Backbone as a chain_set.jsonl record, in Angstrom:
{"seq": "MSQTGKVRSKTQDAGWRGSVDGWLEAAYDALKESGVDAVRVMPLAKRLNLSRTSFYWFFEDREQLLAALLARWRDKNTGGMVSQSESYAESISEAILNVFECWLNAELFDSQFEFAVRSWALQSEEVVAQVALADEARISALTGMFRRFGYDNEGADTRARTIYLTQIGYISMRTHEDIVERFRRIPQYVSVFTGKVPKRRELDRFYGKFGYAEKEPGVFVSLAETFEGAVVDGQ", "coords": {"N": [[7.051, 67.509, 367.638], [7.083, 67.338, 371.127], [9.663, 68.678, 373.133], [9.851, 69.109, 375.766], [11.118, 69.331, 379.101], [14.137, 67.682, 380.233], [16.469, 65.601, 378.671], [18.384, 63.189, 380.27], [21.877, 63.53, 380.868], [24.878, 61.87, 379.59], [26.561, 61.511, 381.729], [24.83, 61.078, 383.72], [23.916, 58.593, 383.43], [22.542, 55.51, 384.496], [23.643, 52.434, 385.204], [22.053, 49.961, 385.527], [19.699, 50.836, 384.593], [20.131, 51.277, 381.991], [21.053, 53.522, 379.383], [21.013, 56.862, 378.019], [21.993, 56.831, 375.371], [21.782, 54.1, 374.84], [18.986, 53.549, 374.922], [18.192, 55.268, 372.857], [19.579, 54.19, 370.683], [18.365, 51.692, 370.509], [15.791, 52.498, 369.82], [16.321, 53.665, 367.344], [17.194, 51.413, 365.87], [14.822, 49.89, 365.934], [13.065, 51.579, 364.559], [14.196, 51.591, 361.966], [13.99, 48.901, 361.33], [11.246, 48.184, 361.594], [9.54, 50.393, 361.463], [7.861, 53.389, 362.713], [5.812, 52.675, 364.475], [6.824, 50.618, 365.917], [8.458, 51.789, 367.706], [8.169, 51.934, 370.732], [7.751, 52.082, 374.279], [7.586, 49.649, 375.892], [8.255, 47.441, 374.043], [10.868, 48.296, 373.421], [12.088, 48.192, 375.913], [12.034, 45.439, 376.346], [13.71, 44.651, 374.288], [16.106, 45.668, 375.197], [16.336, 44.337, 377.531], [15.542, 45.497, 379.934], [13.745, 47.21, 382.584], [10.49, 48.647, 382.098], [10.068, 51.035, 383.45], [12.59, 52.066, 383.598], [13.042, 53.524, 381.324], [11.898, 56.03, 381.788], [13.674, 57.291, 383.366], [15.362, 58.589, 381.725], [13.921, 59.797, 379.625], [11.078, 61.891, 379.265], [8.735, 61.05, 378.039], [7.333, 59.044, 375.341], [7.131, 60.764, 373.165], [9.233, 62.535, 373.513], [11.388, 60.865, 373.069], [10.929, 60.241, 370.356], [11.328, 62.765, 369.281], [14.038, 63.021, 369.779], [15.01, 61.057, 368.067], [14.388, 62.183, 365.56], [16.045, 64.424, 365.696], [18.51, 63.181, 365.64], [18.432, 62.099, 363.072], [18.356, 64.483, 361.52], [20.849, 65.601, 362.208], [22.642, 63.633, 361.303], [21.946, 62.8, 358.55], [21.07, 65.145, 357.077], [23.037, 66.872, 358.016], [25.362, 65.48, 357.205], [25.133, 65.472, 354.364], [25.076, 68.223, 353.756], [27.573, 68.986, 354.744], [29.296, 67.502, 353.06], [28.647, 68.677, 350.63], [29.759, 71.129, 350.956], [32.418, 70.63, 351.171], [35.941, 70.921, 350.418], [36.904, 71.191, 347.01], [38.499, 70.858, 343.846], [37.282, 71.02, 341.437], [34.042, 70.967, 339.798], [33.342, 68.376, 339.255], [34.835, 66.911, 341.121], [33.634, 67.941, 343.396], [31.017, 66.925, 343.152], [31.615, 64.228, 343.399], [32.405, 64.212, 346.048], [29.917, 64.54, 347.258], [28.715, 62.191, 346.386], [29.91, 60.367, 348.028], [28.246, 60.196, 350.192], [26.259, 58.393, 349.439], [27.46, 55.993, 349.59], [28.614, 55.649, 352.016], [27.57, 54.958, 355.064], [28.109, 56.254, 357.394], [28.111, 58.888, 356.78], [25.653, 59.363, 355.586], [22.707, 57.829, 356.206], [20.93, 55.668, 354.489], [18.885, 53.803, 355.026], [17.819, 54.817, 357.374], [16.878, 57.216, 356.361], [14.839, 56.32, 354.633], [13.131, 55.204, 356.546], [12.361, 57.445, 358.069], [11.054, 58.979, 356.139], [8.965, 57.265, 355.561], [7.703, 57.301, 358.022], [6.78, 59.891, 357.941], [4.451, 59.649, 356.478], [2.575, 59.201, 358.341], [2.528, 61.352, 359.993], [2.01, 64.748, 360.233], [3.709, 66.55, 361.379], [6.211, 65.385, 361.056], [6.293, 65.379, 358.292], [6.644, 68.117, 357.877], [9.191, 68.423, 358.978], [10.709, 66.859, 357.224], [10.362, 68.313, 354.871], [11.74, 70.668, 355.508], [14.302, 69.609, 355.739], [14.729, 68.691, 353.104], [14.76, 71.148, 351.777], [17.031, 72.371, 352.918], [19.069, 70.65, 352.089], [18.912, 70.697, 349.255], [19.452, 73.396, 348.909], [22.115, 73.471, 349.787], [23.358, 71.887, 347.826], [22.769, 73.43, 345.575], [24.235, 75.736, 346.174], [26.782, 74.643, 345.981], [27.047, 74.155, 343.207], [26.877, 76.798, 342.302], [29.245, 77.869, 343.3], [31.021, 76.957, 341.472], [30.523, 78.385, 339.193], [28.045, 78.071, 337.876], [24.925, 79.382, 336.715], [22.098, 80.792, 338.529], [19.624, 79.492, 337.919], [20.496, 77.224, 336.521], [22.103, 76.019, 338.482], [20.231, 75.458, 340.491], [18.486, 73.668, 339.146], [20.185, 71.536, 338.461], [20.972, 70.757, 341.026], [18.539, 69.845, 342.073], [18.067, 67.738, 340.344], [20.121, 65.901, 340.986], [19.512, 65.446, 343.713], [16.773, 64.586, 343.782], [16.962, 62.332, 342.213], [18.534, 60.651, 343.859], [16.89, 60.441, 346.143], [14.829, 59.108, 344.955], [16.106, 56.642, 344.45], [16.338, 55.798, 347.101], [13.657, 55.745, 348.013], [12.558, 53.837, 346.341], [13.918, 51.717, 347.204], [16.126, 50.736, 345.866], [18.671, 48.482, 344.99], [22.135, 48.352, 344.612], [25.247, 46.873, 344.168], [28.53, 47.878, 345.328], [30.455, 47.935, 343.269], [28.893, 47.886, 340.977], [27.651, 50.371, 341.242], [29.923, 52.003, 341.054], [30.578, 51.679, 338.337], [28.66, 53.205, 337.07], [29.103, 55.755, 337.933], [30.914, 57.655, 336.545], [29.286, 58.396, 334.345], [27.063, 59.429, 335.657], [28.225, 61.691, 336.853], [28.873, 63.171, 334.557], [26.296, 63.605, 333.475], [25.073, 65.103, 335.518], [26.707, 67.352, 335.765], [27.52, 68.196, 333.256], [30.062, 67.907, 332.463], [33.015, 65.948, 331.838], [34.391, 63.728, 334.142], [37.749, 63.784, 335.424], [40.362, 61.332, 335.135], [42.049, 61.099, 337.378], [40.463, 62.191, 339.355], [38.371, 60.372, 339.581], [39.866, 58.123, 340.311], [40.809, 58.869, 342.852], [38.391, 58.962, 344.202], [37.412, 56.264, 344.036], [39.46, 55.067, 345.431], [39.037, 55.892, 348.052], [37.24, 54.095, 348.98], [38.585, 51.793, 348.936], [39.116, 50.638, 346.444], [40.287, 50.123, 343.059], [40.296, 51.067, 339.628], [40.999, 48.771, 337.374], [40.853, 48.361, 334.63], [38.686, 49.84, 332.113], [35.596, 49.787, 333.682], [36.227, 47.597, 335.218], [36.925, 46.628, 338.414], [39.142, 46.381, 341.181], [39.888, 45.194, 344.449], [41.823, 47.146, 346.575], [42.987, 46.154, 348.853], [43.139, 43.401, 348.336], [44.82, 43.512, 346.135], [47.125, 44.532, 347.318], [47.711, 42.453, 349.123], [48.224, 40.442, 347.309], [50.52, 41.474, 346.102], [52.353, 41.381, 348.173], [52.546, 38.639, 348.598], [53.586, 37.857, 346.088], [56.02, 39.027, 346.283], [57.439, 37.527, 348.025]], "CA": [[7.143, 66.695, 368.814], [7.475, 68.112, 372.3], [10.959, 68.39, 373.735], [9.827, 69.671, 377.101], [11.908, 68.517, 380.011], [15.521, 67.484, 379.823], [17.003, 64.256, 378.599], [19.548, 63.124, 381.158], [23.162, 63.478, 380.176], [25.604, 60.606, 379.698], [27.145, 61.405, 383.06], [23.77, 60.686, 384.634], [23.48, 57.245, 383.101], [22.524, 54.559, 385.599], [23.899, 51.184, 384.505], [20.96, 48.99, 385.5], [18.587, 51.439, 383.851], [20.571, 51.505, 380.627], [21.633, 54.838, 379.161], [20.356, 57.638, 376.954], [22.423, 56.311, 374.067], [21.257, 52.746, 374.666], [17.569, 53.64, 374.562], [18.079, 55.907, 371.544], [20.056, 53.23, 369.684], [17.318, 50.682, 370.36], [14.713, 53.139, 369.065], [16.837, 53.815, 365.979], [17.146, 50.087, 365.234], [13.424, 49.503, 365.774], [12.504, 52.411, 363.495], [14.695, 51.127, 360.672], [13.534, 47.533, 361.07], [9.801, 47.958, 361.579], [8.768, 51.613, 361.377], [7.68, 54.17, 363.934], [4.901, 52.005, 365.406], [7.628, 49.709, 366.756], [9.222, 52.59, 368.674], [7.343, 52.077, 371.92], [8.565, 51.853, 375.469], [7.662, 48.255, 376.314], [9.099, 46.634, 373.149], [12.264, 48.702, 373.548], [12.572, 47.659, 377.192], [12.295, 44.01, 376.134], [14.888, 44.562, 373.423], [17.274, 45.999, 376.012], [16.289, 43.543, 378.75], [15.448, 46.445, 381.041], [12.375, 47.462, 383.007], [9.809, 49.74, 381.419], [10.234, 52.272, 384.216], [13.937, 52.597, 383.37], [12.956, 54.487, 380.235], [11.502, 57.347, 382.28], [14.836, 57.909, 383.99], [16.067, 59.359, 380.689], [12.992, 60.529, 378.762], [9.792, 62.164, 379.913], [7.689, 60.256, 377.407], [7.68, 58.549, 374.005], [7.271, 61.896, 372.26], [10.584, 63.083, 373.644], [12.268, 59.913, 372.382], [10.742, 60.437, 368.918], [11.994, 64.021, 368.942], [15.482, 62.74, 369.769], [15.28, 60.318, 366.826], [14.387, 63.146, 364.454], [17.255, 65.24, 365.822], [19.62, 62.336, 365.168], [18.313, 62.04, 361.608], [18.786, 65.78, 360.975], [22.296, 65.768, 362.402], [23.396, 62.669, 360.501], [21.714, 62.81, 357.111], [21.165, 66.506, 356.536], [24.374, 67.373, 358.347], [26.359, 64.821, 356.358], [25.039, 65.93, 352.982], [25.49, 69.625, 353.681], [29.03, 69.022, 354.937], [29.947, 67.014, 351.845], [28.428, 69.678, 349.576], [30.614, 72.284, 351.231], [33.816, 70.185, 351.262], [36.86, 71.473, 349.42], [37.041, 70.482, 345.737], [39.174, 71.661, 342.826], [36.417, 71.103, 340.257], [32.675, 70.556, 340.086], [33.31, 66.901, 339.241], [35.314, 66.46, 342.428], [32.604, 68.314, 344.369], [29.941, 65.94, 343.031], [32.114, 62.965, 343.969], [32.322, 64.36, 347.505], [28.515, 64.272, 347.624], [28.449, 60.775, 346.133], [30.363, 59.579, 349.182], [27.094, 59.998, 351.075], [25.455, 57.238, 349.035], [28.248, 54.774, 349.789], [29.164, 55.643, 353.37], [26.449, 55.148, 355.991], [28.509, 57.172, 358.46], [27.788, 60.234, 356.305], [24.235, 59.443, 355.238], [22.122, 56.51, 356.425], [19.786, 55.566, 353.573], [17.796, 53.089, 355.691], [17.241, 55.797, 358.298], [16.144, 58.159, 355.518], [13.615, 55.649, 354.2], [12.265, 55.038, 357.719], [11.795, 58.739, 358.444], [10.094, 59.372, 355.099], [7.79, 56.422, 355.776], [7.086, 57.861, 359.223], [6.089, 61.126, 357.54], [3.128, 59.298, 355.978], [1.681, 59.114, 359.495], [2.674, 62.52, 360.868], [2.183, 66.032, 359.57], [4.878, 67.201, 361.957], [7.395, 64.816, 360.402], [6.243, 65.928, 356.929], [7.242, 69.448, 357.921], [10.623, 68.254, 359.21], [11.29, 66.356, 355.973], [10.373, 69.438, 353.921], [12.853, 71.54, 355.898], [15.539, 68.914, 355.392], [14.86, 68.738, 351.642], [15.127, 72.515, 351.406], [18.421, 72.617, 353.329], [19.975, 69.826, 351.264], [18.913, 71.248, 347.897], [20.147, 74.678, 348.994], [23.557, 73.196, 349.864], [23.787, 71.424, 346.505], [22.709, 74.588, 344.684], [25.398, 76.556, 346.5], [27.957, 73.955, 345.45], [27.132, 74.456, 341.771], [27.143, 78.227, 342.111], [30.671, 78.106, 343.565], [31.783, 76.601, 340.276], [30.181, 79.235, 338.064], [26.742, 77.841, 337.261], [23.975, 80.443, 337.047], [21.136, 80.406, 339.564], [18.652, 78.508, 337.424], [21.211, 75.992, 336.222], [22.536, 75.414, 339.745], [19.039, 74.916, 341.153], [17.971, 72.515, 338.409], [21.13, 70.417, 338.62], [20.887, 70.309, 342.419], [17.305, 69.069, 342.218], [18.226, 66.496, 339.587], [20.924, 65.002, 341.825], [18.838, 65.104, 344.961], [15.563, 63.815, 343.546], [17.403, 61.02, 341.738], [18.946, 59.826, 344.986], [15.719, 60.144, 346.965], [14.138, 58.052, 344.214], [16.812, 55.4, 344.768], [16.019, 55.405, 348.479], [12.225, 55.45, 348.118], [12.3, 52.589, 345.62], [14.766, 50.709, 347.851], [16.973, 50.173, 344.813], [19.924, 47.909, 345.491], [23.268, 48.194, 343.706], [26.474, 46.662, 344.928], [29.42, 49.023, 345.201], [31.117, 47.92, 341.958], [27.876, 48.292, 340.0], [27.513, 51.82, 341.372], [31.145, 52.602, 340.513], [30.542, 51.679, 336.863], [27.75, 54.244, 336.611], [29.448, 57.065, 338.481], [31.395, 58.637, 335.558], [28.165, 58.898, 333.556], [26.268, 60.296, 336.531], [28.932, 62.975, 336.978], [28.707, 63.882, 333.283], [24.898, 64.03, 333.348], [24.747, 66.116, 336.52], [27.545, 68.552, 335.678], [27.81, 68.584, 331.878], [31.521, 67.8, 332.286], [33.553, 64.596, 332.001], [35.343, 63.716, 335.257], [39.121, 63.385, 335.102], [40.749, 60.015, 335.626], [42.605, 61.195, 338.733], [39.35, 62.461, 340.271], [37.7, 59.096, 339.8], [40.772, 57.229, 341.049], [40.792, 59.275, 344.263], [37.099, 58.568, 344.759], [37.38, 54.816, 344.219], [40.449, 54.72, 346.45], [38.477, 56.127, 349.391], [36.473, 52.914, 349.354], [39.459, 50.634, 348.855], [39.07, 50.016, 345.122], [40.973, 50.766, 341.934], [39.777, 50.615, 338.337], [42.101, 48.121, 336.673], [40.578, 48.72, 333.242], [37.339, 50.418, 332.112], [34.504, 48.97, 334.2], [36.729, 46.454, 336.0], [37.455, 47.15, 339.666], [39.796, 45.425, 342.066], [40.077, 45.648, 345.818], [43.211, 47.508, 346.859], [43.479, 45.243, 349.89], [43.509, 42.161, 347.669], [45.988, 43.809, 345.303], [48.278, 44.657, 348.214], [48.043, 41.132, 349.631], [48.845, 39.71, 346.224], [51.86, 42.011, 345.881], [53.202, 40.868, 349.241], [52.793, 37.228, 348.311], [54.45, 37.786, 344.922], [57.355, 39.506, 346.622], [58.113, 36.634, 348.971]], "C": [[7.674, 67.495, 369.996], [8.848, 67.694, 372.79], [11.02, 68.994, 375.123], [10.554, 68.745, 378.047], [13.284, 68.309, 379.458], [15.852, 66.003, 379.779], [18.256, 64.221, 379.464], [20.833, 62.981, 380.357], [23.819, 62.125, 380.37], [26.176, 60.411, 381.093], [26.115, 61.0, 384.095], [23.233, 59.292, 384.32], [23.539, 56.363, 384.341], [22.553, 53.173, 384.987], [22.73, 50.236, 384.415], [19.721, 49.535, 384.82], [18.921, 51.588, 382.369], [21.214, 52.872, 380.515], [20.828, 55.561, 378.097], [20.701, 57.051, 375.591], [21.859, 54.923, 373.803], [19.795, 52.745, 374.247], [17.402, 54.24, 373.169], [18.526, 54.955, 370.439], [19.012, 52.144, 369.444], [16.145, 51.241, 369.558], [15.084, 53.286, 367.599], [16.764, 52.487, 365.227], [15.703, 49.664, 364.966], [12.768, 50.291, 364.644], [12.923, 51.894, 362.128], [14.152, 49.741, 360.319], [12.031, 47.45, 360.802], [8.944, 49.21, 361.515], [8.462, 52.221, 362.735], [6.746, 53.494, 364.929], [5.636, 51.034, 366.325], [8.417, 50.466, 367.82], [8.305, 52.919, 369.839], [8.11, 51.562, 373.129], [8.691, 50.379, 375.812], [8.488, 47.376, 375.371], [10.583, 47.007, 373.236], [12.865, 48.174, 374.843], [12.902, 46.173, 377.054], [13.546, 43.808, 375.288], [16.169, 44.754, 374.228], [17.378, 45.154, 377.278], [16.339, 44.437, 379.993], [13.979, 46.619, 381.427], [11.792, 48.648, 382.246], [10.04, 51.063, 382.137], [11.617, 52.884, 384.027], [13.933, 53.681, 382.301], [12.74, 55.901, 380.773], [12.582, 58.007, 383.13], [15.526, 58.858, 383.017], [15.159, 60.228, 379.826], [11.674, 60.742, 379.496], [8.68, 61.289, 379.355], [8.17, 59.803, 376.031], [7.901, 59.688, 373.039], [8.672, 62.495, 372.331], [11.608, 62.164, 372.984], [12.154, 60.086, 370.867], [11.408, 61.726, 368.453], [13.503, 63.831, 368.875], [15.878, 61.961, 368.522], [15.337, 61.26, 365.631], [15.623, 64.038, 364.493], [18.464, 64.464, 365.321], [19.61, 62.247, 363.651], [18.777, 63.351, 360.969], [20.302, 65.925, 361.054], [23.084, 64.872, 361.454], [23.192, 62.881, 359.009], [21.785, 64.198, 356.497], [22.541, 67.079, 356.807], [25.441, 66.782, 357.459], [26.328, 65.321, 354.934], [25.482, 67.38, 352.822], [26.999, 69.735, 353.809], [29.769, 68.571, 353.686], [29.778, 67.994, 350.695], [29.374, 70.859, 349.728], [32.094, 71.912, 351.313], [34.66, 70.775, 350.137], [36.9, 70.585, 348.177], [37.687, 71.415, 344.737], [38.316, 71.841, 341.587], [35.008, 70.682, 340.651], [32.568, 69.039, 340.08], [33.754, 66.353, 340.591], [34.295, 66.79, 343.515], [31.445, 67.32, 344.342], [30.375, 64.608, 343.632], [32.142, 63.034, 345.494], [30.908, 64.031, 347.988], [28.191, 62.796, 347.442], [28.943, 59.88, 347.263], [29.219, 59.291, 350.137], [26.349, 58.713, 350.731], [26.174, 55.927, 349.287], [28.807, 54.646, 351.2], [28.047, 55.974, 354.356], [26.81, 56.028, 357.177], [28.194, 58.622, 358.076], [26.288, 60.406, 356.065], [23.668, 58.035, 355.31], [20.844, 56.383, 355.592], [18.611, 54.822, 354.197], [17.066, 54.007, 356.666], [16.37, 56.789, 357.515], [14.808, 57.56, 355.077], [12.626, 55.551, 355.36], [11.603, 56.354, 358.108], [10.769, 59.188, 357.403], [8.825, 58.516, 355.173], [7.006, 56.914, 356.986], [6.273, 59.107, 358.873], [4.702, 60.854, 356.977], [2.091, 59.257, 357.094], [1.688, 60.38, 360.347], [2.911, 63.791, 360.073], [3.407, 66.767, 360.109], [6.163, 66.689, 361.319], [7.446, 65.244, 358.941], [6.934, 67.282, 356.89], [8.748, 69.364, 358.127], [11.336, 67.771, 357.947], [11.384, 67.48, 354.951], [11.516, 70.399, 354.235], [14.19, 70.909, 355.531], [15.775, 68.955, 353.889], [15.349, 70.115, 351.196], [16.595, 72.797, 351.729], [19.404, 71.866, 352.433], [20.056, 70.369, 349.835], [19.637, 72.592, 347.872], [21.659, 74.485, 349.026], [24.098, 72.744, 348.514], [23.783, 72.568, 345.493], [23.916, 75.493, 344.91], [26.688, 75.964, 345.966], [28.118, 74.259, 343.961], [27.459, 75.927, 341.527], [28.611, 78.561, 342.368], [31.516, 77.833, 342.329], [31.24, 77.271, 339.014], [28.866, 78.975, 337.38], [25.793, 78.976, 337.649], [22.902, 79.9, 337.998], [20.184, 79.303, 339.105], [19.317, 77.171, 337.139], [21.633, 75.262, 337.49], [21.362, 74.756, 340.451], [18.542, 73.648, 340.465], [18.886, 71.311, 338.563], [21.084, 69.864, 340.041], [19.66, 69.419, 342.615], [17.398, 67.739, 341.482], [19.016, 65.474, 340.397], [20.108, 64.501, 343.008], [17.62, 64.215, 344.726], [15.883, 62.432, 342.975], [17.755, 60.122, 342.911], [17.779, 59.49, 345.908], [14.864, 59.086, 346.277], [14.772, 56.692, 344.456], [16.378, 54.88, 346.127], [14.564, 54.975, 348.592], [11.86, 54.136, 347.44], [13.076, 51.417, 346.203], [15.594, 49.963, 346.798], [18.275, 49.655, 345.406], [20.942, 47.803, 344.363], [24.481, 47.864, 344.577], [27.465, 47.768, 344.56], [30.086, 49.08, 343.823], [30.137, 48.337, 340.862], [27.674, 49.804, 340.052], [28.733, 52.525, 340.781], [31.079, 52.713, 338.993], [29.68, 52.82, 336.326], [28.212, 55.651, 336.982], [29.997, 58.039, 337.435], [30.264, 59.234, 334.718], [27.26, 59.8, 334.384], [26.924, 61.678, 336.654], [28.736, 63.8, 335.712], [27.293, 64.419, 333.116], [24.607, 65.193, 334.278], [25.509, 67.422, 336.335], [27.722, 69.062, 334.255], [29.296, 68.511, 331.572], [31.958, 66.354, 332.529], [34.562, 64.605, 333.151], [36.715, 63.241, 334.801], [39.44, 62.039, 335.755], [41.239, 60.088, 337.072], [41.511, 61.465, 339.768], [38.604, 61.173, 340.604], [38.567, 58.153, 340.614], [40.795, 57.57, 342.536], [39.497, 58.818, 344.931], [37.051, 57.068, 345.024], [38.316, 54.399, 345.351], [39.941, 54.93, 347.862], [37.713, 54.914, 349.897], [37.274, 51.624, 349.175], [39.447, 49.907, 347.529], [39.912, 50.809, 344.128], [40.361, 50.212, 340.65], [40.95, 50.077, 337.52], [42.05, 48.406, 335.179], [39.139, 49.193, 333.211], [36.269, 49.431, 332.584], [34.918, 47.781, 335.028], [37.437, 46.99, 337.235], [38.06, 46.038, 340.5], [39.93, 46.045, 343.447], [41.538, 45.972, 346.045], [43.805, 46.597, 347.917], [43.93, 43.935, 349.264], [44.744, 42.356, 346.802], [47.236, 43.878, 346.159], [48.697, 43.29, 348.727], [48.739, 40.31, 348.561], [50.272, 40.159, 345.978], [52.819, 41.503, 346.946], [53.569, 39.421, 348.984], [53.785, 37.082, 347.161], [55.879, 38.165, 345.274], [58.104, 38.59, 347.547], [59.09, 35.719, 348.261]], "O": [[8.632, 68.254, 369.849], [9.161, 66.505, 372.856], [12.093, 69.349, 375.609], [10.607, 67.533, 377.836], [13.575, 68.714, 378.332], [15.561, 65.252, 380.71], [19.091, 65.124, 379.394], [20.846, 62.372, 379.288], [23.388, 61.327, 381.202], [26.266, 59.286, 381.584], [26.464, 60.622, 385.213], [22.221, 58.867, 384.877], [24.472, 56.459, 385.139], [21.6, 52.768, 384.322], [22.43, 49.742, 383.328], [18.797, 48.785, 384.505], [18.065, 51.989, 381.581], [21.856, 53.334, 381.459], [20.055, 54.945, 377.363], [19.822, 56.806, 374.765], [21.497, 54.603, 372.671], [19.409, 52.027, 373.325], [16.569, 53.779, 372.388], [17.915, 54.918, 369.371], [18.798, 51.724, 368.306], [15.573, 50.546, 368.718], [14.258, 53.057, 366.716], [16.323, 52.444, 364.079], [15.397, 49.14, 363.895], [12.002, 49.733, 363.858], [12.092, 51.772, 361.228], [13.887, 49.447, 359.153], [11.593, 46.738, 359.899], [7.718, 49.101, 361.513], [8.767, 51.637, 363.775], [6.879, 53.723, 366.131], [5.128, 50.671, 367.386], [8.978, 49.857, 368.731], [7.743, 54.011, 369.931], [9.0, 50.72, 373.011], [9.806, 49.895, 376.007], [9.346, 46.629, 375.842], [11.451, 46.14, 373.137], [14.022, 47.754, 374.866], [13.913, 45.701, 377.574], [14.341, 42.904, 375.543], [17.18, 44.098, 373.98], [18.365, 45.232, 378.009], [17.065, 44.174, 380.951], [13.083, 46.22, 380.683], [12.52, 49.538, 381.808], [10.191, 52.101, 381.492], [11.806, 54.077, 384.263], [14.712, 54.632, 382.359], [13.331, 56.857, 380.271], [12.426, 59.148, 383.563], [16.189, 59.81, 383.428], [15.581, 61.281, 379.348], [11.219, 59.881, 380.249], [7.798, 60.84, 380.087], [9.277, 60.139, 375.609], [8.772, 59.6, 372.174], [9.227, 62.912, 371.314], [12.586, 62.637, 372.406], [13.166, 60.078, 370.167], [11.983, 61.779, 367.366], [14.17, 64.409, 368.017], [16.96, 62.176, 367.975], [16.228, 61.15, 364.789], [16.186, 64.372, 363.45], [19.338, 65.022, 364.658], [20.663, 62.313, 363.016], [19.513, 63.33, 359.982], [20.952, 66.323, 360.087], [24.079, 65.302, 360.87], [24.154, 63.116, 358.279], [22.483, 64.404, 355.504], [23.145, 67.701, 355.933], [26.335, 67.495, 357.003], [27.378, 65.573, 354.345], [26.18, 67.722, 351.867], [27.635, 70.488, 353.072], [30.759, 69.188, 353.294], [30.677, 68.13, 349.865], [29.742, 71.506, 348.747], [32.938, 72.787, 351.505], [34.159, 71.085, 349.056], [36.927, 69.36, 348.289], [37.456, 72.623, 344.769], [38.588, 72.719, 340.769], [34.806, 70.105, 341.719], [31.774, 68.476, 340.833], [33.13, 65.444, 341.138], [34.111, 66.012, 344.45], [30.947, 66.919, 345.394], [29.586, 63.938, 344.299], [31.926, 62.022, 346.161], [30.724, 63.338, 348.988], [27.471, 62.213, 348.253], [28.452, 58.765, 347.438], [29.214, 58.263, 350.815], [25.861, 58.02, 351.623], [25.565, 54.86, 349.206], [29.414, 53.629, 351.534], [27.63, 57.127, 354.469], [25.926, 56.499, 357.892], [28.03, 59.477, 358.945], [25.729, 61.474, 356.315], [24.092, 57.15, 354.568], [19.803, 56.931, 355.955], [17.458, 55.164, 353.933], [15.839, 53.971, 356.767], [15.276, 57.151, 357.948], [13.772, 58.222, 355.143], [11.43, 55.784, 355.184], [10.418, 56.38, 358.441], [9.721, 59.725, 357.762], [7.733, 59.001, 354.877], [5.775, 56.938, 356.965], [5.207, 59.343, 359.442], [3.852, 61.744, 356.996], [0.887, 59.276, 356.838], [0.938, 60.474, 361.319], [3.888, 63.9, 359.333], [4.061, 67.515, 359.381], [7.092, 67.458, 361.07], [8.532, 65.453, 358.402], [7.716, 67.563, 355.982], [9.503, 70.133, 357.531], [12.439, 68.223, 357.64], [12.383, 67.587, 354.24], [12.184, 70.889, 353.324], [15.102, 71.595, 355.068], [16.891, 69.222, 353.442], [16.235, 70.23, 350.349], [17.314, 73.385, 350.922], [20.451, 72.4, 352.066], [21.145, 70.486, 349.274], [20.356, 72.892, 346.92], [22.401, 75.228, 348.383], [25.177, 73.171, 348.103], [24.681, 72.668, 344.656], [24.541, 75.959, 343.957], [27.586, 76.694, 345.545], [29.217, 74.585, 343.511], [28.24, 76.251, 340.633], [29.162, 79.448, 341.717], [32.592, 78.406, 342.161], [31.465, 76.791, 337.903], [28.584, 79.615, 336.367], [25.846, 79.476, 338.773], [22.819, 78.694, 338.234], [19.969, 78.315, 339.807], [18.777, 76.115, 337.469], [21.537, 74.038, 337.57], [21.475, 73.636, 340.949], [18.214, 72.666, 341.13], [18.417, 70.192, 338.773], [21.147, 68.652, 340.243], [19.742, 68.368, 343.25], [16.867, 66.731, 341.947], [18.623, 64.31, 340.483], [20.024, 63.301, 343.268], [17.455, 63.199, 345.402], [15.156, 61.472, 343.228], [17.331, 58.968, 342.964], [17.69, 58.367, 346.404], [14.244, 58.259, 346.944], [14.068, 55.7, 344.645], [16.089, 53.695, 346.295], [14.268, 53.947, 349.203], [10.974, 53.413, 347.895], [12.924, 50.276, 345.767], [15.738, 48.741, 346.838], [18.901, 50.323, 346.229], [20.661, 47.243, 343.303], [24.709, 48.505, 345.603], [27.255, 48.503, 343.595], [30.26, 50.166, 343.269], [30.505, 49.055, 339.932], [27.541, 50.445, 339.01], [28.593, 53.53, 340.084], [31.481, 53.73, 338.427], [29.947, 53.341, 335.243], [27.749, 56.63, 336.396], [29.568, 59.193, 337.435], [30.274, 60.427, 334.414], [26.751, 60.806, 333.89], [26.248, 62.703, 336.568], [28.463, 64.998, 335.789], [27.104, 65.55, 332.67], [23.965, 66.164, 333.877], [25.014, 68.486, 336.707], [28.039, 70.234, 334.057], [29.741, 69.001, 330.534], [31.351, 65.634, 333.321], [35.495, 65.407, 333.14], [36.83, 62.404, 333.905], [38.866, 61.668, 336.778], [40.887, 59.242, 337.895], [41.611, 61.026, 340.914], [38.252, 60.921, 341.756], [38.073, 57.461, 341.504], [40.8, 56.676, 343.383], [39.5, 58.35, 346.07], [36.687, 56.646, 346.121], [38.006, 53.496, 346.129], [40.362, 54.227, 348.781], [37.559, 54.729, 351.104], [36.732, 50.521, 349.248], [39.728, 48.71, 347.469], [40.207, 51.988, 344.326], [39.961, 49.049, 340.586], [41.786, 50.84, 337.037], [43.075, 48.66, 334.546], [38.413, 48.979, 334.182], [36.059, 48.383, 331.973], [34.067, 47.026, 335.497], [38.426, 47.715, 337.127], [37.565, 44.911, 340.524], [40.067, 47.26, 343.592], [42.408, 45.156, 345.739], [44.999, 46.299, 347.882], [44.986, 43.41, 349.617], [45.61, 41.484, 346.736], [48.284, 43.353, 345.784], [49.887, 42.981, 348.77], [49.697, 39.585, 348.832], [51.142, 39.341, 345.681], [53.98, 41.223, 346.648], [54.723, 39.016, 349.126], [54.716, 36.28, 347.24], [56.831, 37.693, 344.652], [59.277, 38.826, 347.838], [59.747, 34.9, 348.904]]}, "num_chains": 1, "name": "protein.A"}
């Protein structure tokens, strides 16, 4: 997609015309809701209650907006996964749990956005190429993570692909699991992907990041509810 010309900066936003971020956010929402065919100037203008000509204050054309959407996807999803793969960990189990945060935290990795971009790729060879580059970067980051913990090249590559292709399968099939259901499977996933059993403290830290604790095997409680109950009991 052409990125010729310059998108205006935030400091050049003109209130009655909207803003760069406003138009991009509307495009992002439309893409996730209805696919790339919905990312067109007039429908976005109606969504924002702005004039069609306002769009051209910030973008040269629709192609430049689509390029900005792809850049946002690369920064968020590929950037988030690579960052989590490279995060500090004391063990491979903890490293895998860092990556698993992506599947539960949309701020790190937006699965709906991922599905929308991969669907878009069915209509665009250019997007196919962008997805292939992203896949390569993500698998490379996961492979590097395994190698840091002593896995040989072939083992690291195979395990990285197993993790990644499993998750892309989840996304492509639009599989739904609530957070507690996912938690119950996580220890087994870690064991399958690493060949090692995660330690209790590693799992507890992971669950705690999402505000949960495992009260007994397979039974999770909200830390917020536990805290509220403790306050009430102490009155």
